[in-house]
N, C-alpha and C positions, 0 to 999 in steps of 0.2 A: 111611706113604706108599710107593708102589711106583714106582720109576723104571727105565726100560729104555734102554740104549744099544745101538744097532744100528750097529756099525762094525767093519770088519776090523782096525782099528788100536786096538781097545779096550784091549788089554794092552800097548800101546806108549806109555803115558802118558796117553791121553785119559780113561780111567776115573778115574785119580787126579786129573787136573786138574779134571774136572767135579765130583768129590766135594769137593775142597778149595776150589775157587774159586767154584762156583755153588751146588751143593746144600748144601755145608758140613756134610755128615754122612759119616763114614767107613763103608765097606762098605754103602752104601745103594743102590748102583747095580748092577743085574744087566745082563749083557751078552749079545749075540748077535753072532758074528763073521762069519757068512755068511748067505746068503739062506735056506737050508733051516732053520738054527737059529732065525732070526728069525721065519720063517713059523710055526714051532711055538709060539714064545713069545707071539706076538700073539693066540693063541687065548684068553688070559686077560687080565683087565683091568689097565691101568696108569694111574697118575696123570699121568705125563708120559713121552713117548717122544722120545729124541734119535736122529735118523736121519741116517746118512751117505748121500751121493748115490751113491757107488760102493763096492761091497763086495768087488770082486775085480779082478784084473788084466784080465779080459775086458772089464770096463766101460770101460776106457781105450781099447779098440780099436773101440768103436761110436761112430757119429756122432750118433745121435738119443737125446735124453734119455728117450724112451719105453722104451728098452731097458736103461736103468740099473737095477741091482738095487734101489736105493733107491726109484726111481720106481714100480717094479712092486709093492714092498711098500706104498708109500703108497696106490696104487690098491686094493690088497687090504684095507687097513685101512678105507678110506672107501667101499668098494663098495656097502654097503647100510646103511640107517638103523639096522637092528637089529644090525649088527656090534658086537661087544663093546667095541671101542675107537673107534667112530665119533665119540664125544664127547671122546676123549682128546686133549689138546693135543700137537702134534708140533712139535719144533724141529729144523730142518734144520741139520746140522753138515757143512760141505763145504769142500774146498779150492778149489773152482771159484769164479772171480770173474766168470763169464759171466752177465750179468744175465738173459738169456733163459732160462737153465736154472733160475735161482731163481724167475723169474716163472712158469714152468711148474709148479713145485712149489707155489707159492702158489695158483695157479689150481685145484689139485687137493687143497688142504686142509691145508697146513702153516700153523702159527700164528706162526712166527718163524724166524729163521735166524741162523747164526753162521759167518763165513768164517774157516776155519783159516789160520794163517800157514804159509807154505811156504818152504823154503830158497831157492827161486828168486826169491821176492818177499816179503821180510820187511817188516813195517810199521814205521814210526817209532814211538817210544815212546808218543807221544800218541795216535796212531791205534790202536795196540795196546791201550792202556788204555781208550779209548772203545769199542772193539770188545767188550772183556770186560765193561765196565759195562753196555753195551746188553744183552748176554746175561743178565747177572745180573738186570736190571730186567724183561726179558721173562719170565724164569723165575718171578720173584715174582708178576708179574701173572697168568701162566698157572696158577699153583697155585690162586689164588683163583677165577679164571674156570672152571678145570677142575672144581672142586668144584661150582660152580653148574650147569655144563653137565651133569655126571653126575646131579645130582638131577633136573633138568628132563627130561633124556633118559630116565631110568628111568621117570618118570611117563608120558611120551609113549609109550614102548614098551609100558607096561602097558595104556594105553588102546587102542593099536593091536591088541594081542593080544586084549583083551576084545571089540573090534569084530569081529575075524576069527573068534572062537570063539562069539560071541553067536548064538543060534538065529535071531533075527530077520534076521540078515544072511547066514546060511549057507543061501542059497536061490538058485534060478536066476531068480527074478523080477528083471527088469531095473531096476525102480524101486528096490528095496532094495539091489541091488548098486551102483547109482549112488550111493545115499546113503552106503553103506559107503566107497566110494572117495573121496567128497568129504570125509568125516570124516578119513580117513587123510591125504589131501592137505593139509587145513587144519592138522592136527597138525604135519606137517613144515614147512609154511609159517610157522606160529606160532613153532616152534623156530628156524627160520632168522632170522626177524625179530628174535627176542629176542637172538640171539647173533651177528648179522652184524657183521663188522669195521667199525668206524667210524673215519674219518680225523679229525684235529683240526679240519679245516674243517667236517665234518658235525656234530661235537659242539659246537664253540664258536661257529660262525657260523650254521649252518643249524639248530641246536638239535634234532638228530636224537634222537628219544625212543623207542628200541626197546621199552622195557618196556611203555609204555602201548599202543603200536600192536599188539604181540603179544597183549596181553590182549584187544583188540577182535577179533582174528582167532580166538583160542581161544573167545571168547564166542559168536561166530557159529555155532560147531559145534552149539549148542543148537537151531538151526533144523533141522539134519539129524537130530538125535536125536529131536526132537519128531515129525517125519514118519516116522522109522524105527520108532517105537513105535506108530504109528497104522495102523489098518486102512484103507489108502489106497483100496482098491476100493469101500469103503462110505462114504468121506468125500469123495472127489473123482471126477468123471466123466472121460471120456477127453479132454475139453477143459480139464481142471483147474478146473472150476467146482465149488465146494463145495456139498454138500447141507446141509440144516439140521442134520443130526446130525454129530457128530464122535466116532468110535469108535476106541478103542485096540485093539491086537492081542490083548490078554488078555480082551476082551469088555466091559470097563468103558467108560463114556462120559465125554467132556469136555462135550459138548453133546447133550442128548436132547430132542427135540420130540415130545410125545404129548399127546392129549386137550386140545388147544388151550393147552398149557402148555410153556414151555421151561425145562429144568433145566440149570443150570451147576454142575459138580461141582468144588469147590476144596479139599475136606478130608474127613477121616474122624473119626468119634467114637471113644470108648474101646472100642467093640465091633468096630471095624474097618469100620463101615458108613459110606457116604457121608453127609456133611452136604450136603444138596441145597439149592442156592439156586435158587428157581424164579421165573419171571415169567409172568404171564398173557399169552398171545399178543395183540399189538396192533401195528398198523402205526405207531401213535403212540408206543409205548413206547421210550424211549431205550435201555434195557437190551436190549430185543429187537433194536433196530437194531444195537447194538454186536456182537451175536453171530450175526446173521443171515448170509445167504449172501455178501453183497457186501463188507463191510468186512474189512480185514486185522486179525486179532485180535492183540493184544499178545503178544509172545513170552513175557513173564513170566507171563501168564495160562495159556498153553499148558503152561509148565513146572510151575506150581503144580498144575494138574490132573493132569499126568503123574505127579508125585510122589504125589499122592493116590491115583491109580489103581493104582500099583505098590508102594506101601508096605505092609508086612505088617500094621501096626497104627497107631494114632494116635500112639503114642510115636515110632515110626520116622519117621512123616510130620512130626511137630513138629520133630524133630531135623534132618532133611534140609532141610525147608523154611526153617528158621531160618538155616541155612548159606546157602541160596540168597538169602534176604532181605538178608543182609549184603553178599553179592557183587553183588546187583542194585542195592543202594543205591550201592555204589562205582562200578558201571558207569554209573549215571545221573548221577553227579557227575564223571565223567571229562571233562576239558576238550575232548577230541576228539569227544565225543558231545553231552553236555548240560552244559556248563560252568555251575557254580552262580554266582549273583550275587556271592557273597562272593569266589569265586575270581577272577571277572572284574574286580572292583573293587579287590582287595587283594593278589593273589598273582601272581608271575611264572609264565609257562607251564611253565617247567622249573626245578625246584629239586632239590637232592640228596635231600631228604626225600621228595619226590614220586616220584623214581626208585626209591628204596629200597622204598617202600610198593608201588609198581606191581609190582616183582619178586616181593614176597611174595604179592601178590594173584594173580599168574600161578600160583604154586605152589598156593595154596588152590583156585583154580578148576580146575586140572588134577585135583586130588584129588576135587573135587566131581564132575567129569565121570566119573571112574573109578567113583565110587559109583553114579551114575545108571545107567551101563552094566551094573552088576551087579544092579540092582533086579529085573529080570525072570527072574533065575536063582534059582529056588526049590528 
């Protein structure tokens, strides 16, 4: 693990105190004693950063927290989603007891704080002990959460990079640019939902369920990907009315209507050719009605056809579509979408096991999204 202390008083006892009382590893804490040194060190990734509010005597002569060296560093660390330490937990270490200063740092991305004792206002022993125990508990929690954040953040950034570099979205066509921006916005929103700070009230009384709600947000990105891989100009008109045909950008079809037959493409054979499911055109045909102009086609159908259209061969299609089948089954059983009868009759809405599974499914789904975005790169 890599820990960084940014504090002008690092070598005046604070490095040793944190190593002995909090991290409990000697020589485990690297330090930066001024703004310039800290600015250089935050260019590499850390597992936890301890950040002082004021890093020089000049900070004591300014009236606004915006001018504090520590605050400027915090803004630098959190300035962009792709910043290397955007997901790194930060603990504010400060001698200031002004709550509005601490609130400002919390509003801008710190994950916890510790108030240093000062010769002018020493704490009593009980307060001092509670202050330290709180720091120790915050540190332990953030170590676990930080590892989770890093894993999800890495996947989210990979997806964003793939979207930005994907030939389908490197275009001046407004529709595809809008799709790209929506994918990126949803990635950030899903990350936020997954890791937003929850109060005890939200967790215990209001049953806030970040993991499942973030999964729903991430899942909805498939709507954008399906349209982003589609030849929009040949599938929808200017009023967004769909034609009978649905054509992907690589020339393959999801829905093809010709010679009074409708072909729906959901898979490939061992030669890499479509297994075509066809229906004779008829206004009375339920299958025809399902895929004709007017109904909204199930997203899962869109995705299966997209996977078939872009997979190199049947083996790749089977592998990726089986991953999607598992994730789609989980989504269909999610209580916030289609709660199963067994869940409704026998299970509480929120259980520790459900939360654990939901987090794992977020990871699996982000990996699936990353795979799909790479399918058209041959």
